Gaussian input, Z-matrix of N, CA and C with variables (Angstrom, degrees):
# hf/3-21g

backbone

0 1
 N
 C     1     B1
 C     2     B2     1     A1
 N     3     B3     2     A2     1     D1
 C     4     B4     3     A3     2     D2
 C     5     B5     4     A4     3     D3
 N     6     B6     5     A5     4     D4
 C     7     B7     6     A6     5     D5
 C     8     B8     7     A7     6     D6
 N     9     B9     8     A8     7     D7
 C    10    B10     9     A9     8     D8
 C    11    B11    10    A10     9     D9
 N    12    B12    11    A11    10    D10
 C    13    B13    12    A12    11    D11
 C    14    B14    13    A13    12    D12
 N    15    B15    14    A14    13    D13
 C    16    B16    15    A15    14    D14
 C    17    B17    16    A16    15    D15
 N    18    B18    17    A17    16    D16
 C    19    B19    18    A18    17    D17
 C    20    B20    19    A19    18    D18
 N    21    B21    20    A20    19    D19
 C    22    B22    21    A21    20    D20
 C    23    B23    22    A22    21    D21
 N    24    B24    23    A23    22    D22
 C    25    B25    24    A24    23    D23
 C    26    B26    25    A25    24    D24
 N    27    B27    26    A26    25    D25
 C    28    B28    27    A27    26    D26
 C    29    B29    28    A28    27    D27
 N    30    B30    29    A29    28    D28
 C    31    B31    30    A30    29    D29
 C    32    B32    31    A31    30    D30
 N    33    B33    32    A32    31    D31
 C    34    B34    33    A33    32    D32
 C    35    B35    34    A34    33    D33
 N    36    B36    35    A35    34    D34
 C    37    B37    36    A36    35    D35
 C    38    B38    37    A37    36    D36
 N    39    B39    38    A38    37    D37
 C    40    B40    39    A39    38    D38
 C    41    B41    40    A40    39    D39
 N    42    B42    41    A41    40    D40
 C    43    B43    42    A42    41    D41
 C    44    B44    43    A43    42    D42
 N    45    B45    44    A44    43    D43
 C    46    B46    45    A45    44    D44
 C    47    B47    46    A46    45    D45
 N    48    B48    47    A47    46    D46
 C    49    B49    48    A48    47    D47
 C    50    B50    49    A49    48    D48
 N    51    B51    50    A50    49    D49
 C    52    B52    51    A51    50    D50
 C    53    B53    52    A52    51    D51
 N    54    B54    53    A53    52    D52
 C    55    B55    54    A54    53    D53
 C    56    B56    55    A55    54    D54
 N    57    B57    56    A56    55    D55
 C    58    B58    57    A57    56    D56
 C    59    B59    58    A58    57    D57
 N    60    B60    59    A59    58    D58
 C    61    B61    60    A60    59    D59
 C    62    B62    61    A61    60    D60
 N    63    B63    62    A62    61    D61
 C    64    B64    63    A63    62    D62
 C    65    B65    64    A64    63    D63
 N    66    B66    65    A65    64    D64
 C    67    B67    66    A66    65    D65
 C    68    B68    67    A67    66    D66
 N    69    B69    68    A68    67    D67
 C    70    B70    69    A69    68    D68
 C    71    B71    70    A70    69    D69
 N    72    B72    71    A71    70    D70
 C    73    B73    72    A72    71    D71
 C    74    B74    73    A73    72    D72
 N    75    B75    74    A74    73    D73
 C    76    B76    75    A75    74    D74
 C    77    B77    76    A76    75    D75
 N    78    B78    77    A77    76    D76
 C    79    B79    78    A78    77    D77
 C    80    B80    79    A79    78    D78
 N    81    B81    80    A80    79    D79
 C    82    B82    81    A81    80    D80
 C    83    B83    82    A82    81    D81
 N    84    B84    83    A83    82    D82
 C    85    B85    84    A84    83    D83
 C    86    B86    85    A85    84    D84
 N    87    B87    86    A86    85    D85
 C    88    B88    87    A87    86    D86
 C    89    B89    88    A88    87    D87
 N    90    B90    89    A89    88    D88
 C    91    B91    90    A90    89    D89
 C    92    B92    91    A91    90    D90
 N    93    B93    92    A92    91    D91
 C    94    B94    93    A93    92    D92
 C    95    B95    94    A94    93    D93
 N    96    B96    95    A95    94    D94
 C    97    B97    96    A96    95    D95
 C    98    B98    97    A97    96    D96
 N    99    B99    98    A98    97    D97
 C   100   B100    99    A99    98    D98
 C   101   B101   100   A100    99    D99
 N   102   B102   101   A101   100   D100
 C   103   B103   102   A102   101   D101
 C   104   B104   103   A103   102   D102
 N   105   B105   104   A104   103   D103
 C   106   B106   105   A105   104   D104
 C   107   B107   106   A106   105   D105
 N   108   B108   107   A107   106   D106
 C   109   B109   108   A108   107   D107
 C   110   B110   109   A109   108   D108
 N   111   B111   110   A110   109   D109
 C   112   B112   111   A111   110   D110
 C   113   B113   112   A112   111   D111
 N   114   B114   113   A113   112   D112
 C   115   B115   114   A114   113   D113
 C   116   B116   115   A115   114   D114
 N   117   B117   116   A116   115   D115
 C   118   B118   117   A117   116   D116
 C   119   B119   118   A118   117   D117
 N   120   B120   119   A119   118   D118
 C   121   B121   120   A120   119   D119
 C   122   B122   121   A121   120   D120
 N   123   B123   122   A122   121   D121
 C   124   B124   123   A123   122   D122
 C   125   B125   124   A124   123   D123
 N   126   B126   125   A125   124   D124
 C   127   B127   126   A126   125   D125
 C   128   B128   127   A127   126   D126
 N   129   B129   128   A128   127   D127
 C   130   B130   129   A129   128   D128
 C   131   B131   130   A130   129   D129
 N   132   B132   131   A131   130   D130
 C   133   B133   132   A132   131   D131
 C   134   B134   133   A133   132   D132
 N   135   B135   134   A134   133   D133
 C   136   B136   135   A135   134   D134
 C   137   B137   136   A136   135   D135
 N   138   B138   137   A137   136   D136
 C   139   B139   138   A138   137   D137
 C   140   B140   139   A139   138   D138
 N   141   B141   140   A140   139   D139
 C   142   B142   141   A141   140   D140
 C   143   B143   142   A142   141   D141
 N   144   B144   143   A143   142   D142
 C   145   B145   144   A144   143   D143
 C   146   B146   145   A145   144   D144
 N   147   B147   146   A146   145   D145
 C   148   B148   147   A147   146   D146
 C   149   B149   148   A148   147   D147
 N   150   B150   149   A149   148   D148
 C   151   B151   150   A150   149   D149
 C   152   B152   151   A151   150   D150
 N   153   B153   152   A152   151   D151
 C   154   B154   153   A153   152   D152
 C   155   B155   154   A154   153   D153
 N   156   B156   155   A155   154   D154
 C   157   B157   156   A156   155   D155
 C   158   B158   157   A157   156   D156
 N   159   B159   158   A158   157   D157
 C   160   B160   159   A159   158   D158
 C   161   B161   160   A160   159   D159
 N   162   B162   161   A161   160   D160
 C   163   B163   162   A162   161   D161
 C   164   B164   163   A163   162   D162
 N   165   B165   164   A164   163   D163
 C   166   B166   165   A165   164   D164
 C   167   B167   166   A166   165   D165
 N   168   B168   167   A167   166   D166
 C   169   B169   168   A168   167   D167
 C   170   B170   169   A169   168   D168
 N   171   B171   170   A170   169   D169
 C   172   B172   171   A171   170   D170
 C   173   B173   172   A172   171   D171
 N   174   B174   173   A173   172   D172
 C   175   B175   174   A174   173   D173
 C   176   B176   175   A175   174   D174
 N   177   B177   176   A176   175   D175
 C   178   B178   177   A177   176   D176
 C   179   B179   178   A178   177   D177
 N   180   B180   179   A179   178   D178
 C   181   B181   180   A180   179   D179
 C   182   B182   181   A181   180   D180
 N   183   B183   182   A182   181   D181
 C   184   B184   183   A183   182   D182
 C   185   B185   184   A184   183   D183
 N   186   B186   185   A185   184   D184
 C   187   B187   186   A186   185   D185
 C   188   B188   187   A187   186   D186
 N   189   B189   188   A188   187   D187
 C   190   B190   189   A189   188   D188
 C   191   B191   190   A190   189   D189
 N   192   B192   191   A191   190   D190
 C   193   B193   192   A192   191   D191
 C   194   B194   193   A193   192   D192

   B1=1.4470
   B2=1.5138
   B3=1.2695
   B4=1.5094
   B5=1.5231
   B6=1.3247
   B7=1.4740
   B8=1.5617
   B9=1.3481
   B10=1.4029
   B11=1.5224
   B12=1.3466
   B13=1.5242
   B14=1.5082
   B15=1.3167
   B16=1.4546
   B17=1.5222
   B18=1.3059
   B19=1.4831
   B20=1.5120
   B21=1.3027
   B22=1.5430
   B23=1.5364
   B24=1.3143
   B25=1.5034
   B26=1.5301
   B27=1.3601
   B28=1.4292
   B29=1.5372
   B30=1.2596
   B31=1.4903
   B32=1.4897
   B33=1.3503
   B34=1.4545
   B35=1.5623
   B36=1.2781
   B37=1.4919
   B38=1.5265
   B39=1.3282
   B40=1.4251
   B41=1.4718
   B42=1.3050
   B43=1.4465
   B44=1.5788
   B45=1.2794
   B46=1.4512
   B47=1.5854
   B48=1.2722
   B49=1.5116
   B50=1.4865
   B51=1.3352
   B52=1.5102
   B53=1.5114
   B54=1.3642
   B55=1.4718
   B56=1.5068
   B57=1.3113
   B58=1.4890
   B59=1.4871
   B60=1.3222
   B61=1.4939
   B62=1.4943
   B63=1.3284
   B64=1.5075
   B65=1.4883
   B66=1.3001
   B67=1.4802
   B68=1.5558
   B69=1.3054
   B70=1.5109
   B71=1.5073
   B72=1.3367
   B73=1.4554
   B74=1.4992
   B75=1.3655
   B76=1.4467
   B77=1.5310
   B78=1.3422
   B79=1.5186
   B80=1.5157
   B81=1.3105
   B82=1.4707
   B83=1.5462
   B84=1.4065
   B85=1.4175
   B86=1.5364
   B87=1.2617
   B88=1.4926
   B89=1.4888
   B90=1.2839
   B91=1.4479
   B92=1.5087
   B93=1.3282
   B94=1.5114
   B95=1.5242
   B96=1.3255
   B97=1.4963
   B98=1.5027
   B99=1.3165
   B100=1.4816
   B101=1.5327
   B102=1.3466
   B103=1.4483
   B104=1.5338
   B105=1.3564
   B106=1.4793
   B107=1.5009
   B108=1.3113
   B109=1.4219
   B110=1.5524
   B111=1.2546
   B112=1.4834
   B113=1.5675
   B114=1.3012
   B115=1.4886
   B116=1.4967
   B117=1.3217
   B118=1.4917
   B119=1.4659
   B120=1.3239
   B121=1.4703
   B122=1.4974
   B123=1.3576
   B124=1.4719
   B125=1.5562
   B126=1.2815
   B127=1.4745
   B128=1.5058
   B129=1.3771
   B130=1.4647
   B131=1.5565
   B132=1.3091
   B133=1.4444
   B134=1.4786
   B135=1.4004
   B136=1.4327
   B137=1.5228
   B138=1.3522
   B139=1.4427
   B140=1.4639
   B141=1.3060
   B142=1.4891
   B143=1.5048
   B144=1.3114
   B145=1.4052
   B146=1.4912
   B147=1.3328
   B148=1.4515
   B149=1.5276
   B150=1.3267
   B151=1.5029
   B152=1.5357
   B153=1.2999
   B154=1.4380
   B155=1.5432
   B156=1.3243
   B157=1.4564
   B158=1.5164
   B159=1.3575
   B160=1.4570
   B161=1.4834
   B162=1.2785
   B163=1.4795
   B164=1.5484
   B165=1.2966
   B166=1.4650
   B167=1.4656
   B168=1.3297
   B169=1.4890
   B170=1.5515
   B171=1.3411
   B172=1.4865
   B173=1.5491
   B174=1.3043
   B175=1.4758
   B176=1.5247
   B177=1.4013
   B178=1.4383
   B179=1.5223
   B180=1.3816
   B181=1.4419
   B182=1.5491
   B183=1.3338
   B184=1.4866
   B185=1.4828
   B186=1.3177
   B187=1.4660
   B188=1.4862
   B189=1.3610
   B190=1.4659
   B191=1.5393
   B192=1.2977
   B193=1.4429
   B194=1.5088
   A1=109.17
   A2=116.39
   A3=120.58
   A4=111.10
   A5=113.85
   A6=120.11
   A7=103.49
   A8=118.14
   A9=122.05
   A10=109.82
   A11=116.20
   A12=118.46
   A13=105.89
   A14=113.12
   A15=121.12
   A16=109.39
   A17=115.72
   A18=122.27
   A19=105.39
   A20=117.46
   A21=118.55
   A22=111.77
   A23=116.69
   A24=118.23
   A25=112.22
   A26=120.54
   A27=122.99
   A28=113.65
   A29=117.75
   A30=119.85
   A31=110.47
   A32=115.33
   A33=120.61
   A34=110.55
   A35=114.41
   A36=118.77
   A37=109.85
   A38=115.54
   A39=122.14
   A40=111.45
   A41=119.76
   A42=123.10
   A43=108.13
   A44=113.66
   A45=118.92
   A46=109.50
   A47=116.75
   A48=120.57
   A49=108.03
   A50=115.26
   A51=118.81
   A52=108.86
   A53=116.35
   A54=120.37
   A55=106.12
   A56=114.08
   A57=118.30
   A58=108.13
   A59=120.97
   A60=126.15
   A61=111.48
   A62=114.36
   A63=122.03
   A64=112.98
   A65=119.82
   A66=125.10
   A67=112.92
   A68=116.87
   A69=118.58
   A70=113.08
   A71=117.97
   A72=121.60
   A73=109.96
   A74=116.77
   A75=121.31
   A76=111.30
   A77=113.62
   A78=115.56
   A79=108.14
   A80=112.93
   A81=123.08
   A82=110.97
   A83=114.39
   A84=121.90
   A85=111.26
   A86=117.80
   A87=123.55
   A88=109.22
   A89=120.98
   A90=125.27
   A91=110.88
   A92=117.05
   A93=121.52
   A94=109.77
   A95=116.46
   A96=118.87
   A97=111.04
   A98=116.73
   A99=120.79
   A100=108.39
   A101=117.81
   A102=122.02
   A103=109.90
   A104=116.39
   A105=118.58
   A106=111.12
   A107=117.77
   A108=121.89
   A109=111.15
   A110=116.35
   A111=120.37
   A112=110.82
   A113=115.40
   A114=119.56
   A115=109.19
   A116=118.71
   A117=119.58
   A118=111.86
   A119=120.98
   A120=123.71
   A121=111.35
   A122=116.76
   A123=117.63
   A124=112.25
   A125=119.15
   A126=120.20
   A127=107.35
   A128=117.37
   A129=117.97
   A130=110.30
   A131=113.89
   A132=122.40
   A133=108.34
   A134=120.57
   A135=122.37
   A136=110.24
   A137=113.60
   A138=119.57
   A139=108.81
   A140=118.70
   A141=123.14
   A142=108.30
   A143=115.47
   A144=121.52
   A145=110.98
   A146=121.01
   A147=121.87
   A148=109.75
   A149=115.92
   A150=118.06
   A151=108.54
   A152=119.44
   A153=121.05
   A154=109.23
   A155=114.80
   A156=120.23
   A157=106.85
   A158=118.41
   A159=118.67
   A160=114.73
   A161=117.29
   A162=120.56
   A163=107.63
   A164=117.32
   A165=120.72
   A166=111.10
   A167=117.06
   A168=121.00
   A169=109.05
   A170=116.06
   A171=118.50
   A172=111.28
   A173=115.74
   A174=118.74
   A175=110.73
   A176=113.13
   A177=116.14
   A178=113.90
   A179=117.42
   A180=121.21
   A181=112.15
   A182=114.58
   A183=119.52
   A184=112.57
   A185=119.08
   A186=121.73
   A187=113.33
   A188=118.08
   A189=121.98
   A190=113.83
   A191=116.54
   A192=116.98
   A193=113.67
   D1=141.24
   D2=173.79
   D3=-90.00
   D4=147.62
   D5=-179.39
   D6=-116.75
   D7=126.68
   D8=177.86
   D9=-86.35
   D10=147.37
   D11=178.35
   D12=-155.86
   D13=173.14
   D14=177.02
   D15=-133.21
   D16=134.34
   D17=176.91
   D18=-128.58
   D19=130.57
   D20=179.42
   D21=-56.63
   D22=-32.25
   D23=-176.52
   D24=-75.11
   D25=-32.76
   D26=-175.91
   D27=-119.17
   D28=-12.40
   D29=-178.36
   D30=86.72
   D31=-158.83
   D32=-179.21
   D33=-72.20
   D34=139.63
   D35=-179.98
   D36=-154.93
   D37=164.23
   D38=177.18
   D39=-119.45
   D40=146.00
   D41=179.81
   D42=-127.95
   D43=154.11
   D44=179.26
   D45=-150.76
   D46=125.78
   D47=-178.33
   D48=-74.66
   D49=130.16
   D50=176.34
   D51=-77.83
   D52=-38.20
   D53=-174.94
   D54=-139.88
   D55=132.47
   D56=173.89
   D57=-154.90
   D58=124.21
   D59=1.58
   D60=-80.55
   D61=161.53
   D62=-179.00
   D63=-80.34
   D64=-9.33
   D65=-175.95
   D66=-60.96
   D67=-14.44
   D68=-177.51
   D69=-78.16
   D70=-14.48
   D71=176.63
   D72=-78.77
   D73=135.06
   D74=-175.43
   D75=-73.75
   D76=-32.58
   D77=-177.83
   D78=-144.95
   D79=161.42
   D80=176.76
   D81=-59.21
   D82=-40.79
   D83=179.71
   D84=-61.13
   D85=-42.35
   D86=178.82
   D87=-65.48
   D88=-42.10
   D89=176.13
   D90=-59.44
   D91=-44.91
   D92=179.87
   D93=-65.78
   D94=-44.70
   D95=-179.01
   D96=-61.84
   D97=-39.17
   D98=-178.98
   D99=-68.26
   D100=-38.71
   D101=178.50
   D102=-63.59
   D103=-43.53
   D104=-178.83
   D105=-65.66
   D106=-40.66
   D107=178.23
   D108=-63.22
   D109=-43.88
   D110=178.22
   D111=-63.23
   D112=-39.61
   D113=177.78
   D114=-65.62
   D115=-42.29
   D116=179.79
   D117=-64.68
   D118=-31.51
   D119=178.54
   D120=-74.19
   D121=-38.16
   D122=-176.87
   D123=-87.47
   D124=-23.37
   D125=-179.38
   D126=-134.62
   D127=78.95
   D128=-179.42
   D129=-67.77
   D130=156.46
   D131=-179.09
   D132=-62.80
   D133=137.69
   D134=179.36
   D135=-63.94
   D136=144.34
   D137=175.71
   D138=-84.85
   D139=116.08
   D140=-178.19
   D141=-101.80
   D142=123.46
   D143=177.38
   D144=-104.58
   D145=131.63
   D146=-176.72
   D147=-67.11
   D148=148.47
   D149=179.58
   D150=-67.53
   D151=155.36
   D152=-179.55
   D153=-68.79
   D154=143.12
   D155=-177.82
   D156=-94.95
   D157=121.66
   D158=176.73
   D159=-67.55
   D160=156.51
   D161=176.61
   D162=-65.45
   D163=162.24
   D164=179.47
   D165=-62.84
   D166=-34.69
   D167=-179.77
   D168=-66.70
   D169=-46.43
   D170=-179.86
   D171=-67.54
   D172=-33.57
   D173=177.34
   D174=-59.52
   D175=-51.06
   D176=-173.79
   D177=-76.66
   D178=-19.77
   D179=178.18
   D180=-97.09
   D181=9.09
   D182=178.70
   D183=72.50
   D184=29.87
   D185=176.28
   D186=84.70
   D187=12.73
   D188=-178.66
   D189=-95.60
   D190=11.80
   D191=-178.25
   D192=-99.52

């Protein structure tokens, strides 16, 4: 379940615990690794496409070719 809240710095937001209680993790490192994997699954990196490269003629003519 998500819990709604308001913070002056970020505004309204919702939070949800991935694991509760946290005592089932053997180490802090394992808990961090699990959190990073969960974040990667829920918020994948944006796909960046490079801008189109104009031809040399269009470049030198200011895009009028």
